[in-house]
VODOLO-537234 format. One record per residue (C-alpha): chain; x, y, z. Coordinates in steps of 0.1 Angstrom, whole numbers, m for minus. Layout:
% VODOLO-537234
+------+-------+-------+-------+
| unit |     u |     v |     w |
+------+-------+-------+-------+
|    A |     X |     Y |     Z |
...
+------+-------+-------+-------+
***
This chain:
% VODOLO-537234
+------+-------+-------+-------+
| unit |     u |     v |     w |
+------+-------+-------+-------+
|    A |     0 |     0 |     0 |
|    A |    16 |    33 |   m11 |
|    A |    13 |    64 |    10 |
|    A |    27 |    99 |    10 |
|    A |    47 |   110 |    40 |
|    A |    51 |   146 |    51 |
|    A |    79 |   154 |    27 |
|    A |    81 |   191 |    36 |
|    A |    84 |   182 |    73 |
|    A |   111 |   156 |    65 |
|    A |   131 |   180 |    43 |
|    A |   130 |   207 |    70 |
|    A |   135 |   184 |   100 |
|    A |   173 |   187 |   104 |
|    A |   172 |   224 |    99 |
|    A |   143 |   228 |   123 |
|    A |   162 |   208 |   150 |
|    A |   194 |   226 |   145 |
|    A |   212 |   195 |   132 |
|    A |   234 |   189 |   102 |
|    A |   214 |   158 |    92 |
|    A |   188 |   133 |   105 |
|    A |   192 |    96 |    97 |
|    A |   160 |    76 |    99 |
|    A |   169 |    39 |   102 |
|    A |   145 |    21 |   126 |
|    A |   121 |     0 |   105 |
|    A |    92 |    23 |   113 |
|    A |   112 |    56 |   108 |
|    A |   129 |    44 |    76 |
|    A |    96 |    32 |    62 |
|    A |    80 |    65 |    69 |
|    A |   109 |    88 |    59 |
|    A |   116 |    69 |    27 |
|    A |    80 |    61 |    18 |
|    A |    92 |    26 |     8 |
|    A |    82 |    m6 |    25 |
|    A |   113 |   m28 |    26 |
|    A |   102 |   m59 |    44 |
|    A |   137 |   m71 |    53 |
|    A |   146 |   m39 |    71 |
|    A |   126 |   m53 |   101 |
|    A |   127 |   m90 |    92 |
|    A |   165 |   m92 |    88 |
|    A |   179 |   m68 |   113 |
|    A |   216 |   m67 |   100 |
|    A |   203 |   m55 |    66 |
|    A |   201 |   m19 |    78 |
|    A |   187 |     9 |    56 |
|    A |   191 |    46 |    61 |
|    A |   171 |    76 |    49 |
|    A |   195 |   105 |    53 |
|    A |   179 |   140 |    56 |
|    A |   206 |   167 |    55 |
|    A |   199 |   202 |    65 |
|    A |   215 |   218 |    35 |
|    A |   213 |   192 |     7 |
|    A |   188 |   168 |    m9 |
|    A |   179 |   136 |     9 |
|    A |   194 |   103 |    m1 |
|    A |   190 |    66 |     9 |
|    A |   215 |    39 |    16 |
|    A |   200 |     4 |    12 |
|    A |   211 |   m32 |     5 |
|    A |   217 |   m37 |   m32 |
|    A |   190 |   m64 |   m36 |
|    A |   164 |   m39 |   m23 |
|    A |   173 |   m11 |   m47 |
|    A |   146 |   m18 |   m72 |
|    A |   118 |   m19 |   m46 |
|    A |   131 |    12 |   m29 |
|    A |   134 |    31 |   m61 |
|    A |    99 |    22 |   m72 |
|    A |    82 |    34 |   m40 |
|    A |   103 |    62 |   m24 |
|    A |    99 |    99 |   m30 |
|    A |   137 |   101 |   m25 |
|    A |   154 |    96 |   m59 |
|    A |   190 |    94 |   m48 |
|    A |   194 |    57 |   m39 |
|    A |   228 |    44 |   m29 |
|    A |   236 |     8 |   m22 |
|    A |   259 |   m16 |    m4 |
|    A |   266 |   m53 |   m12 |
|    A |   255 |   m76 |    16 |
|    A |   283 |   m95 |    34 |
|    A |   309 |   m78 |    12 |
|    A |   303 |   m45 |    29 |
|    A |   292 |   m35 |    63 |
|    A |   262 |   m12 |    60 |
|    A |   276 |    12 |    86 |
|    A |   308 |    15 |    65 |
|    A |   287 |    24 |    34 |
|    A |   267 |    49 |    55 |
|    A |   300 |    65 |    67 |
|    A |   314 |    67 |    31 |
|    A |   283 |    84 |    19 |
|    A |   282 |   109 |    48 |
|    A |   318 |   118 |    41 |
|    A |   311 |   122 |     4 |
|    A |   284 |   148 |    14 |
|    A |   307 |   167 |    38 |
|    A |   288 |   153 |    68 |
|    A |   319 |   141 |    86 |
|    A |   316 |   167 |   114 |
|    A |   289 |   185 |   133 |
|    A |   258 |   171 |   149 |
|    A |   237 |   143 |   133 |
|    A |   205 |   128 |   146 |
|    A |   199 |    90 |   143 |
|    A |   176 |    64 |   159 |
|    A |   196 |    56 |   190 |
|    A |   165 |    38 |   204 |
|    A |   170 |    12 |   177 |
|    A |   207 |    13 |   165 |
|    A |   226 |   m17 |   179 |
|    A |   255 |    m8 |   202 |
|    A |   280 |   m25 |   178 |
|    A |   268 |    m3 |   149 |
|    A |   269 |    28 |   171 |
|    A |   305 |    21 |   181 |
|    A |   316 |    14 |   145 |
|    A |   298 |    46 |   134 |
|    A |   313 |    68 |   162 |
|    A |   348 |    54 |   156 |
|    A |   346 |    61 |   119 |
|    A |   333 |    97 |   124 |
|    A |   350 |   110 |   156 |
|    A |   341 |   146 |   147 |
|    A |   304 |   139 |   146 |
|    A |   282 |   142 |   177 |
|    A |   253 |   117 |   174 |
|    A |   220 |   125 |   191 |
|    A |   188 |   105 |   195 |
|    A |   161 |   116 |   170 |
|    A |   139 |    85 |   172 |
|    A |   110 |   104 |   187 |
|    A |   118 |   135 |   166 |
|    A |   109 |   116 |   134 |
|    A |    80 |    99 |   153 |
|    A |    65 |   133 |   160 |
|    A |    62 |   140 |   123 |
|    A |    45 |   106 |   119 |
|    A |    19 |   115 |   145 |
|    A |    m1 |   137 |   120 |
|    A |   m13 |   113 |    93 |
|    A |   m15 |   123 |    57 |
|    A |   m48 |   118 |    39 |
|    A |   m34 |    88 |    22 |
|    A |   m24 |    72 |    55 |
|    A |   m59 |    79 |    70 |
|    A |   m75 |    63 |    39 |
|    A |   m53 |    32 |    42 |
|    A |   m60 |    29 |    80 |
|    A |   m97 |    33 |    75 |
|    A |   m98 |     6 |    48 |
|    A |   m77 |   m19 |    68 |
|    A |   m97 |   m13 |   100 |
|    A |  m131 |   m17 |    83 |
|    A |  m119 |   m48 |    66 |
|    A |  m108 |   m63 |    99 |
|    A |  m140 |   m53 |   116 |
|    A |  m161 |   m69 |    89 |
|    A |  m139 |  m100 |    90 |
|    A |  m146 |  m104 |   127 |
|    A |  m183 |   m98 |   125 |
|    A |  m187 |  m125 |    98 |
|    A |  m164 |  m149 |   117 |
|    A |  m182 |  m146 |   150 |
|    A |  m216 |  m148 |   133 |
|    A |  m205 |  m181 |   118 |
|    A |  m191 |  m194 |   152 |
|    A |  m211 |  m218 |   173 |
|    A |  m210 |  m237 |   206 |
|    A |  m189 |  m268 |   205 |
|    A |  m161 |  m251 |   185 |
|    A |  m127 |  m246 |   201 |
|    A |  m110 |  m212 |   206 |
|    A |   m86 |  m221 |   179 |
|    A |  m114 |  m228 |   154 |
|    A |  m130 |  m194 |   160 |
|    A |   m97 |  m176 |   159 |
|    A |   m87 |  m193 |   127 |
|    A |  m120 |  m182 |   112 |
|    A |  m112 |  m146 |   121 |
|    A |   m76 |  m150 |   107 |
|    A |   m88 |  m165 |    74 |
|    A |  m114 |  m138 |    70 |
|    A |   m88 |  m110 |    77 |
|    A |   m66 |  m124 |    49 |
|    A |   m95 |  m131 |    25 |
|    A |  m109 |   m96 |    30 |
|    A |   m76 |   m79 |    20 |
|    A |   m48 |   m84 |    44 |
|    A |   m13 |   m98 |    36 |
|    A |   m13 |  m118 |    68 |
|    A |   m20 |  m115 |   106 |
|    A |     2 |   m95 |   129 |
|    A |   m12 |  m109 |   161 |
|    A |   m42 |  m130 |   172 |
|    A |   m50 |  m128 |   209 |
|    A |   m81 |  m149 |   216 |
|    A |   m93 |  m165 |   249 |
|    A |  m124 |  m174 |   268 |
|    A |  m134 |  m177 |   305 |
|    A |  m106 |  m173 |   329 |
|    A |   m80 |  m175 |   301 |
|    A |   m93 |  m141 |   289 |
|    A |   m78 |  m124 |   320 |
|    A |   m44 |  m126 |   302 |
|    A |   m46 |   m98 |   275 |
|    A |   m22 |  m116 |   251 |
|    A |   m33 |  m152 |   254 |
|    A |   m33 |  m172 |   222 |
|    A |   m63 |  m193 |   212 |
|    A |   m61 |  m229 |   226 |
|    A |   m69 |  m258 |   202 |
|    A |   m83 |  m278 |   231 |
|    A |  m104 |  m252 |   249 |
|    A |  m141 |  m252 |   240 |
|    A |  m160 |  m221 |   253 |
|    A |  m190 |  m231 |   273 |
|    A |  m223 |  m213 |   278 |
|    A |  m217 |  m184 |   303 |
|    A |  m181 |  m179 |   292 |
|    A |  m169 |  m145 |   281 |
|    A |  m148 |  m145 |   249 |
|    A |  m124 |  m117 |   245 |
|    A |  m101 |  m111 |   215 |
|    A |   m76 |   m84 |   202 |
|    A |   m64 |   m90 |   167 |
|    A |   m46 |   m73 |   138 |
|    A |   m39 |   m79 |   102 |
|    A |    m9 |   m68 |    81 |
|    A |   m13 |   m46 |    51 |
|    A |    22 |   m37 |    37 |
|    A |    38 |   m14 |    62 |
|    A |     5 |    m9 |    80 |
|    A |   m17 |   m30 |   102 |
|    A |   m51 |   m31 |   119 |
|    A |   m57 |   m33 |   157 |
|    A |   m92 |   m42 |   169 |
|    A |  m108 |   m57 |   200 |
|    A |  m142 |   m70 |   209 |
|    A |  m159 |   m91 |   237 |
|    A |  m186 |  m117 |   231 |
|    A |  m205 |  m143 |   251 |
|    A |  m204 |  m180 |   243 |
|    A |  m241 |  m181 |   252 |
|    A |  m265 |  m176 |   281 |
|    A |  m248 |  m145 |   295 |
|    A |  m257 |  m136 |   331 |
|    A |  m272 |  m102 |   340 |
|    A |  m240 |   m93 |   357 |
|    A |  m220 |  m100 |   326 |
|    A |  m244 |   m79 |   305 |
|    A |  m242 |   m50 |   329 |
|    A |  m204 |   m50 |   330 |
|    A |  m201 |   m52 |   293 |
|    A |  m227 |   m24 |   288 |
|    A |  m208 |    m2 |   313 |
|    A |  m176 |    m8 |   294 |
|    A |  m191 |     2 |   260 |
|    A |  m207 |    33 |   275 |
|    A |  m174 |    43 |   291 |
|    A |  m156 |    39 |   258 |
|    A |  m183 |    58 |   240 |
|    A |  m181 |    87 |   264 |
|    A |  m143 |    88 |   260 |
|    A |  m146 |    87 |   222 |
|    A |  m172 |   115 |   222 |
|    A |  m148 |   137 |   242 |
|    A |  m121 |   136 |   214 |
|    A |  m114 |   170 |   199 |
|    A |   m84 |   191 |   190 |
|    A |   m67 |   205 |   220 |
|    A |   m77 |   179 |   245 |
|    A |   m47 |   162 |   260 |
|    A |   m39 |   125 |   259 |
|    A |   m40 |   122 |   297 |
|    A |   m74 |   141 |   298 |
|    A |   m89 |   112 |   279 |
|    A |   m74 |    87 |   303 |
|    A |   m88 |   104 |   334 |
|    A |  m122 |   109 |   317 |
|    A |  m124 |    72 |   310 |
|    A |  m113 |    64 |   345 |
|    A |  m141 |    87 |   358 |
|    A |  m166 |    69 |   336 |
|    A |  m156 |    35 |   350 |
|    A |  m161 |    49 |   385 |
|    A |  m195 |    62 |   376 |
|    A |  m206 |    27 |   365 |
|    A |  m188 |    10 |   394 |
|    A |  m165 |   m13 |   373 |
|    A |  m129 |   m19 |   381 |
|    A |  m102 |     2 |   364 |
|    A |   m68 |   m13 |   361 |
|    A |   m52 |     1 |   329 |
|    A |   m19 |    19 |   326 |
|    A |   m33 |    34 |   294 |
|    A |   m66 |    34 |   276 |
|    A |   m54 |    39 |   240 |
|    A |   m26 |    49 |   217 |
|    A |   m18 |    66 |   185 |
|    A |   m16 |    42 |   155 |
|    A |     1 |    41 |   122 |
|    A |    31 |    23 |   108 |
|    A |    39 |    13 |   143 |
|    A |    14 |    m5 |   165 |
|    A |    18 |    18 |   195 |
|    A |    28 |    53 |   185 |
|    A |    28 |    85 |   206 |
|    A |     8 |   100 |   220 |
|    A |    m3 |    73 |   245 |
|    A |   m35 |    79 |   264 |
|    A |   m19 |    76 |   298 |
|    A |   m12 |    98 |   329 |
|    A |    16 |   122 |   322 |
|    A |    12 |   124 |   284 |
|    A |     2 |   160 |   280 |
|    A |     3 |   159 |   242 |
|    A |   m26 |   179 |   227 |
|    A |   m46 |   160 |   201 |
|    A |   m44 |   176 |   167 |
|    A |   m64 |   171 |   134 |
|    A |   m49 |   142 |   115 |
|    A |   m39 |   121 |   145 |
|    A |   m52 |    86 |   144 |
|    A |   m60 |    71 |   178 |
|    A |   m71 |    37 |   191 |
|    A |   m93 |    39 |   222 |
|    A |   m94 |     5 |   240 |
|    A |  m106 |     4 |   276 |
|    A |  m109 |   m29 |   293 |
|    A |  m120 |   m42 |   327 |
|    A |  m116 |   m75 |   347 |
|    A |  m145 |   m87 |   367 |
|    A |  m161 |  m120 |   376 |
|    A |  m131 |  m140 |   364 |
|    A |  m131 |  m126 |   329 |
|    A |  m117 |   m97 |   309 |
|    A |  m139 |   m74 |   289 |
|    A |  m123 |   m53 |   262 |
|    A |  m133 |   m32 |   232 |
|    A |  m112 |   m11 |   208 |
|    A |  m120 |    13 |   180 |
|    A |   m99 |    35 |   157 |
|    A |  m107 |    72 |   150 |
|    A |   m91 |   102 |   133 |
|    A |   m91 |   136 |   150 |
|    A |  m108 |   161 |   128 |
|    A |  m110 |   199 |   129 |
|    A |  m141 |   198 |   151 |
|    A |  m140 |   164 |   168 |
|    A |  m134 |   129 |   154 |
|    A |  m145 |   104 |   128 |
|    A |  m147 |    67 |   135 |
|    A |  m126 |    45 |   112 |
|    A |  m143 |    13 |   123 |
|    A |  m177 |     2 |   111 |
|    A |  m192 |    15 |   144 |
|    A |  m188 |    13 |   182 |
|    A |  m197 |   m21 |   197 |
|    A |  m234 |   m25 |   206 |
|    A |  m242 |   m20 |   243 |
|    A |  m259 |   m54 |   244 |
|    A |  m234 |   m82 |   249 |
|    A |  m232 |  m101 |   216 |
|    A |  m233 |  m138 |   215 |
|    A |  m215 |  m161 |   191 |
|    A |  m236 |  m170 |   161 |
|    A |  m253 |  m136 |   162 |
|    A |  m253 |  m115 |   130 |
|    A |  m249 |   m79 |   143 |
|    A |  m257 |   m63 |   109 |
|    A |  m232 |   m34 |   115 |
|    A |  m220 |   m13 |    86 |
+------+-------+-------+-------+
***
């Protein structure tokens, strides 16, 4: 899936930060800064790639030779330079290209949150006159405001995932195992447009208390069990991230009430989204909603920004005073543990000039859904 990064912001980044250059090289920052999705940058960690953004010259890329064609076909940066894997160390190639551009002194930003210590030592020894500073989050801040093409991609992937889940759970029935239900979701996600699945957390009953439990091929949900899942598909450099709670059948009044309170709390939090509200404001608002309904609140955060990276900043947590701005894409995902089960719901939205717009097919119904039920959403 092709997208357009904030090219003007990237070109001006080093100058704005008072640096001689910024090098984006973590898988997420390289993908964003280059506009090219090179799978092996994350899958094969030694195969490093660098998007170099000088303050006073045009940007260029250093990438493994076998990835040149892909990079050249997708990137907005036209100056592509390469190294030969195993014959050349990627850091040595980066150093040679920095020297060729007169960037062998001064201050250069690079993703120190990601760069291996061995690579950093080699880089520092080869360029002793350069002071390297951490710009991992500096690049991430540009990523926080999504371009229209990114929002369009995230809306498409999220709605595909939501529809895949609705259809999968409508086709599920008592007597099936957790794995059978989860596999149905995974198959639908791929059949509806994904390249694959990024994660598939699916559990029932007491197993649902662990937020990242994998579906068990031998566990058969019984009537009265709560089923909770948090799943995501992969779509090129992007993904989806979506959570829902179902009943295996015959839910108790207590389960219905807890679930309804959770959805109402999430809805109130979503409806508070607008430009200017801070990330932590939404956290505390959600916590107050939980208290209003008398359901337990245990979360360190109730959501996160979302894009090329699964968890981006801002995080909806205490202490994050980032003000939401139009173009930010946020997942709001409160959960609660009660009665030996976990209840969880998650929806994606984009902040607009006057509020928000949902990127899912709709917020979960306040009535606890049951497997086999066709919810007719969207």
